[in-house]
N, C-alpha and C positions, 0 to 999 in steps of 0.2 A: 089246776087240782090235780090231784090225783084221780086217775082213772084205771078200772080195773078190768081188765078185759078178760070174759069169763066164755072163749071158747071152749069144746070141748076139747080132752085131751087123749080122746079116743072111747072113749064111751067107757061101759063097765064090761070089761069080761073077765069073763068066772077062767080063773087061771089056778089050777088045782084045788077048788074047791075055796078060792076064796075071792073076793070080790075088792077090786081097786077104785081109791075113790079119785073123783077128777083131778086133773092139777090144775089151777091156776094160775096164768102169768100176769104177772103186775105190769104196769105202765106209766110210767109220768112222764106229765106233759109239763115241761118247763116254760113254757110262754109268761105264765107269770111271773115264774125267776127272772127273766131277762128282760121283760118290764121294768122290775124291781130295780133292778142293776143300774137300768138307761135313767132310772127317774132318782137313785142316789147319786151318779153322775154326776148328773147335772145339777142336782142341791150343792152339791161340793165345789163344782166349778163354779157355779152362781155367789157362793156363798166365800169360797176363797177370795183373801188378798194377796193379788201377786205383787210382782216387786217394785219397788218405786225405783223411778232414776235416782240416783244420786248427783246431788248440784254442786259442785265448788262454791262454795261463801268466800266471797269478792267485797268488800266495802272501801268503795272508792274516796278518798277526800274531797270536800267542800273547794270548790274553784276559789283563790286567792284574790279578796276585795284589792283592789286599786291602792287604796292607800297604804296594802298592808305590807312591812317590812322583809323580807327572807326569814329564814330562819338558820342560825349559825351553827352551823355542825361540825364538831373535831373529823377531820379525816381521816386519820389514823382508825375511827369507829366504822368508816366506810369499805363495803367491798361489793364494787360494781360486774353484774355478769349482762355480757352483751352475748342476744342467741342469734345465730346466724346461718344461712343459706349451710344444707349437710351437714345437719349437726352439731355443728362447730359451734361452743360457748370460750367466748373471749372474755376475758376477767383481767380487771387490774384494781390494787388499792389507793384510794382515797378521793378526789375530784378529777386530777389531771390524768388525761390516756398516755401518758409519756411511758411507760410502763408493763405496756399492753400483752397481755401473755395468751395463748389458745391451751384447751383441754377440748373433749368433750364430757357428754353424759355415758359414765362406765362406772361398775363397782371399784374399782382400784384404779388410781392412778386418771379421776375424772372431778368433777366438778366438786362432788361431796368431801373429797378427801382436800379440796380446799376448804371448801367452808370450815370442814373439822381444825385446818389447820391454823385457820384465821379466829375462830373460838379457841383455841388452846393459847395460841398468842393473844388476846386479846383476855383471857384467865389470868397469863401471867402478870401481863402490863396491867391490867384493871382490878383483880380480883372478881370478875365476874365475866361470861362468854355472852351474859343477855344482854350487853352494852353495844354488839354487831348492828349494823346495819347498812342489806342488801340491797342494791339498786338491780331490778334485773330491766334488760332494755333488750327489742325486738329490732333487727333491720327487720326492710321489708320483706327481705327472701329466705326471712326464720318462715317457719310451719309453726300451726297452732299447740301439734302433738309437743314440738318443743318448749312452749309457754309452760303448758299443764305441765310436765317434765320439772323445769325450774319450781314452780311452785310448790309439786313435792317434794322435791329436796329441802325446800323452806321448813316444810311439814316434817319432815326425815329427820332432818340435822338438828329442828328448835330453834329454828329463826324468827323471835320473836318478831322483830319490826324487819320488813320491809315495804319494798316499794315499786310502784313500774313507773318509768317513766320515758319518753321516746329518745333517741340514738341522737345525740349532736353532732355537726360536721367534723370539730377536731376528730373523733372515736371511728367515725366513718371512715376517715384523711387513715388513721393507723391501720383501721384494719385493712386498706385498700394497700398499705404498706409492709404487710403481712407482722405487726407488732414483734414482740423480740423473740418470737420462736415461742414453740411447744413447751410450757413450765408447768412441773407441778413440786410446791415449796415442799419440803422435807420436815 
């Protein structure tokens, strides 16, 4: 509470026949104000919602039954992306890795440009870029960050259909042999 200090400020002295009044000094006790501030801080800390972690939604397909036949897909629609060590990204079109090429995650001349190139090609040939199917594969040497980057590229480029698969033996052999070099289509 506010407290008034009533200490005398010199008393009544006559100075030329006039009397002076006492000077009162005020002192404010800030203890209740500090208590209130801490109560408010505590209240807002407890009632505030903190940022919730963002999780990437990933729907995995059901395993096929043994009597189910595999679905046939037009090879022209496929773009295979293989993630490898040292942030390397290998890619090829179709179902066979005969034409394996190497690129990286980069803003220019990277995997995003290749995805856009494939979408433009399918837009011209089929009238829709949404027909493309990306298959993302990761070698044992790839890191988790690259998988997240590849999934981000799917979202950025608007690829609607993509899947994750294991790397096959012929693809690993093609990677070991170095593919066809570093190529980004025009």
